[in-house]
N, C-alpha and C positions, 0 to 999 in steps of 0.2 A: 461478931458479925457472922451470920449464918451463911453456909455454902450456897443456899437457895438464892439469897439476895445477890451474891456475887455472880452467880451463873446467869440470872435473869438480866443483870445489867450488861454483861458482856455479850449477850445474845442479840443485841439490837443491831439494826442494819447500818445506822449512821451514828457517828459521835461528833458533836459540835464542840469546838474548843473556843471559848470566849476570851478575848483580851481585855485590857483595862478600859479601852475607849468605849466598848460596848456597855460595860457596867456603868460608866460615868454618863452615858446617854440614857440608860434605862436600868435602874438597879434591880428590877424584877425580870430582866431579860432571860435568865436561866429557866424560867417557867414557861417560856413561849416557843418551845420546839416540839410540841405535840408529843408523839410517842418515842422520839429519839432521845439518846443519852446526851448529857451536857457535862463537859469538863472545864474546870478553870485552873490554869497553871498557878502554882504556889507563889510565883513571882508577882502575880496580879494582886494577891493579898498584901504583899509587901508594899506595892505601889499605892494601894488603897489606904493602907495604914498611914502612909506619909501625907495623904490628902484628906484625912478625916476631920481635921481641925479647920475651922473657918466658916464664913457665911455664904460663900459662893454655892451655886447649884451643884458643882462637882463635889464639894465637901459634903453636901447633903446626900447626894447619891452614894458616895463612898460609905458614909455612916449607915445609911439605910441597908445597903447590901450586906455589910458586916453583921448588922443585927439580924437580918433575914437568915443568913447562913447559920448564925449561932442558934437561932430558934429552930431552924430546920434540922440541924445536927443533933440537938438535945444531948443524949448520952452516948451517941454513936461516933465512931471514927469516920471522918470525912475523907480519909485516904482510900476508902473502899466505896464501891458503888452503893448508893442509897436510893431507894425509890422516891421519886418526886411526888408531892401531894397532888391528888386528883386522879380521876379515871383516865385510862389510856395515856398515861404519862410515862416518860422514860426514867432514867436514873441520873444521878449527879455524883461527882466526886472532885476533889482537889488532886491535881497531878503534879509530879515533879519530872524534870527532864533527866533521862538516863542516856548512857552512851549508846550511840547508834553509828551506822556507817556514815551518815551525813551529820555534820556538826555545824550549826548555824554560827556559833561563836567563833569557830576556827575560820569560817568563810567571811563573816561580816565584822568580826571583832567583838571584844567583850565590853565595849563602852555603853551598850544599851541593854536594858532589861528585855526589850523586844526580842532580842536574839535568843535569850533563855526561854521566852514564851514559844518561839519557833521550835526550839529543841524539845519542849514538852509535847507539842503537837506531833513532832516527828517520832518521839518515843511511843506515843499511842499508835501511830501508824505502823511502827515496827512490831509492836506487841499484838496488833489486831489486823493482820494482813487481809482478813476476810471482811473487814468493815471499811466504809468510806469515812475517812477523817476529814473534817472541814473546819478550817480556822475561820472564825467570824470576827471581823474587825471593821471599825469605822476608819481606820488608817489605810489609805490607798497604798502607800509605800510598803507597809507591812504585808499587805495582801500580795503585792508584786514580788516581794522577797519569798513569800511562801510558795507562790506558783513557780518561781525559779528553782525551788528545791523539790519539785514534783509533789507539792502538797496543795490540795484543793483549798481555796479561800474565797470568801464572799462577804459582801456587806451585810449588816444587820437590817433586815427588811421590815420589821415591825414599825409601824408609824410612818412608813415611806410611801409617797404618792406614786402610783404605778404609771400613770400617763399624765405628765406635767402639761402637755399641750392641751389637754381637755380639762384642766383645772378650772373650777367654777369662777366666772368673772362677775357674776351678779347682774349682768345686763344682757339684753338681746335686742336685735333690730327686727322690726316687723315691716315688711315692704308691702306695697300695693294696698294700703288702707284707703278706703273710699273717702274723698274729701268731705262729703256730706256727714260722714260719721265723725271725722275729726272736728268739723265745725260744731256738731252737736256736743262732742266731748269738751271742747273749749268753752262752750256756753254753759254746760251743766257742771263741769269739773269732775264728773264721774262717768263711768261706762260699765255696762254689764260685761263680765268676762266672756260670756257666751257670744257677744257680738264680734269678737275677734277669733279668727281661725288659728289658734295657737296650739291647741292640744292640752297637755298637762301644764298647769300653772304651778310655779314654785312660790312658797311664802316669801314675801318681802323682796320680790324680784323687780328689777327696773327694765323698762322698755323704751325704745325710741321708735315711735310710730311714724312711718314715712308715707305720705300721700303724694299726689302729683305736684302740688304747689307748696306744701309745707310739711314740717316735721314737728311732732309734739312729744315731749318727754313724759313718761308715765310710770306708775308704780302699782304693782298688784298687792292689794291688801288682803292677806290670807284670812283675816277675821271677818271682814264684810263681804269677801268674795267679789270685790269690785276693782276695776281699774281706776286709779285716781291720777289726775293731772299733776305734774310737778311744776309748781310755780317758782320761778327764780326768786330767791330771797337772799339778802346779805346776812352775815352773822358777825356781829360786833365790828361793823364797818368793813368786813372782808366780803367782796362780791365774787360770786362764782364766775369763772372765765370760760367755762364750757359746760356741756350737759352733764358730763361725768362728775364734775365738781358739784353741780346742782343735786345730783343723785346722792353724793356723799353727805351734803348738808341736810338733805331730807332725812336720811337715816340717823344722822347725829342728833337731829332735833326731835325725832319721833319718840314720844315717851313710852310707847308700847314696845319699842326695840331696845333691849337691855344689853345686847352684845353686838358690836360693830367691828368689822375689819376693813381696812383700806390698804390695798396693795398697789404699788406703782413705782416707776423709776424716780430717781432723784429729781426734784424740781416740779413734781406734779401737784404739790400742795397738800400732801397727806397730813403732816404734823400741824401745819398752819391752820387748816380747816378744823381739825380736831380740837386744837387749843382755842380757836375763836368760838366754836360751838359751845365749848365748856364755859367760857366767859359769858356768852349770851345767856346761858342757863344757870348762872352762878347762884341765883336766889333759890333754885330748886334743890341744891345740894349743899351738904354741910362743908364739903371741902373738894377742891380740884387737886387731884394727885397726878403728877406727870413723872414718868420714870422711863428709863431705858437700861438694858443690860450693859454692864461695864465690861468691855472687851479690850484689855490692855494690848498695845502694839508690841510689847516685849514680854519676857517671861516674868517681869516684876509686876505685882499687883499694886493697887492704890496705897497699900500700907507703906510702900517705899517712898511715896511722894511726901514732900515737906508740908507742914501746916496741919490745921484741924480738918475735920471731916469735910466741911464745906470746901475748903481749899483743895482737898484731894479729889473731890468728885466734879468740881466746876469745869475742868477741861473736858470731861466726858459729856457734861450736860450743856456745853456751849451751844449746840444747835437748837436746843429748846429755848434757851435764853434769847438767842437770835430771833426766833419766831415771836417770842413775847415782845421783844423790842420793836419788831416790825408792826405788830398789832398796835402797840402803844403809839407808834409814829403816825398811824391812821387818824389819831386824835390830836394832831399838831395844833389845831385851833381850839381845843377843848382842854384847858389846863385842869379843870375839875376832874375829867375822866382820867387823865394821865396820873393825877394824884391818887385817884381811886385804885388804879391798877397797881401802883407802888404800894398802896396800903394793903391790898389783897396779898401781896407777896410778903410784906413785913409781918402781917398777922397770921401767916401760914394758911390763909384761905386758899392760896395757890402754893402747893408744896412740890418742890422738884428734888427728887432724891433717888439714889440707886435702888434697884429692884430688891436687893437683899434686905432692905429695911422693912419690907412688908411681910416677911415670913412670920407666920404665927398670928398675924392680925386679922380681924374681921372687918371688912370694908363696908360700912353701913352708910347709906346716903352720900356716896362719893362718886364723882365723875372721874373715872380712873383711865388715864391715857398711858398706854405702853408703846413707846416709840422703838423703832429698830427691832420689831418682834421677830424678824427672820433670824436673829441671833439666839433665839430661845429653842430649847428642845420641846417636843410634844408634851413631855411630862411637866416642864415648867409652865407651859401655857395652861395645862389642866390644873396645876396647883394654883395659879393666879386666879382663874375663874372660880375655883372652889372657895376662894376667900371672900367672894361677894356676899354681902348681907342685903337686907331689904333696901329698896329704892336706890340701888347702885347701878351705874352704867359703866361698862368697860369697853374701851376702844383700843384695838391693836392696829398699829400702822407699821409698814415696812416694805422693803423690796426683796422679794425672795431670791433674786439673782445677785444680791450684794451681801454675801455672807462673810463675816469676820471671825466667826467661832470655829475653831478646829473641829473636824469630824462632822460638821453639818454641811448640807448642800441644798440646792433648790428643791429637791424631792423629800428631804428628811427633816427640814426645820419645822419648828412649831407653828409658824404662820401658815405655811402650806397645809399642814396637818389640820389646823383649825378650819381653814376655808373648805377643805374637802369633807370634813366630818360634820360640820355644823350647818352646811347649806340646807335650806328648806325648813329649818327649825323656826317656829313662829316668833321666837325672841331674838332671832339673829338676822342681820343683813350684812351683805358684803358688796363692795364695789372696787373694781380694778380701774385705776386711773392710768391713762396712756399718754395723754398730751402734756408735755412739759410746759410749765408756765413761768419758769424762773427767769429766763432770758433767751433771746435768739442764740446767743453764744453758747449757753448751756445746752440748748437743743442740738446745736452743731456737734458737741462732744458726744451726746447720746446717740445721734443718728449716724455719724460718720466715723467716729474714732473707736 
C-alpha cells in the first residue's frame, strides 16, 4: 500500500463508522457518504459472517456486502485506507478497536459485540483528533451509548423520508367548485383539467370536488389529461364504505396502473380491498400471489416451528386467510362461488407464501399483493418491483406507523420510501385510507387509546 493512499485517506474531514444494522439495511451503504471516509469495525464482519446463511433479507444483505468488499479489496489489504470507486469519493477500511482512555467494554460489559464496535469508533477518534468521527447506526440505543461516550452518532439517512407530515396521500380536496360544473361532470363523466383551478396535476391523483350541495369523487388521468368521475363499484361482493375505498378500488382495477400502494391504519380495509380486486380480475392473471414479510416476535425464526413449510408460515399468514374467509362469507348463498374460491386455493391460482419464496423469480402475468409492506426496507421494495414481468400488477399495503422490524421506523421503511419516490409516475397510484371500517370498537382503540 502506497504512502499516498494512506495520506489521502487520513486527510478527510469526516470519518463515518458503520455498524451491522446499517449494512443489513443497505449493503451498499459504504458508497453513500460522498467525499467522506467510511470505516467498518472488524466485529461487523464477524456478525455478518454469522448471518450470511438463510433466505431472509438480512441474509441476502450480509452476503451482498461480503461479496462487495471482496471485489472492492481485490489484492489490497483492507486494514489500510483504500479509495472508494467513483469521483469525489472518500476512502474505506476495516478497523479494529485499540486501547484508549475510554473503554466501552469496561463501561457497558463484554456481553455485546456493539461495545467492541463502540471501541473501534473511539479508537479512530483517538487516532484522528482533527477529524469528526461519526458512528452511523439504525440502533437507537447504540447511538445513545455513543453519545454518552462523547462520540458523535446519527441514523443512516439514505432512503429516509425527510418530512413525514408531507408524505404523499394520493388525494386532495377541491372546495368551492361550481355546482353547474359538477352537474356537467356527473352527466358526462369527464371534465377538462383546465376547468378546475388546481395548478399542477399529478398523474393518477384522486380528488374530492366539493360544491355547495354535493361532493363528487374524481381521478386525474395523466394519459388523457382529463378529470374522470369515480363511480362507486363493488369488487367481488365487497362494497366500498367511503370515498377513499372507492379510490383504492379504482386504482386496483385500472389496467393502466401497474403499481399501487395503499397506506392506512388497521381496519381501513387495505388487504381486503386488494384481495377482492385480485379475485375480481382473476381471469386476467395467471396467478394471484399474496405475501407478507415474516417478522417473528422472538429471536427464533420459522425454522424452529414444528411441521412442514405450510404449518410454519400459517400463523404469520393468518390475517390473509381471515380476509379470504371474509370474502368467501359474502357468497353465503352461492355455494358454487364458495367452491370456486376453494378450488382457486387448492390449484394454487391463489398462492399465499412468505416473501423469501419469490427471490430469484420473474413474476409474469401475476397479481402480486405484498401485505404489511411497512416491515420492508427500501431495498426489499426495490427488489420486489424489479421481479415484475409483463402483465404483472403489484400492490403494497401497510401502515407506516405500525413497524415490527428492528431498525425501521415510519421515516425509513420501504412503504414510505415507495410512496415518496414513485408519486407522479404514470404507472403508479397511491391512496391513504384514514377511516376505519372494521367496527366501532376498533375505531375507539385507534382514536382514543
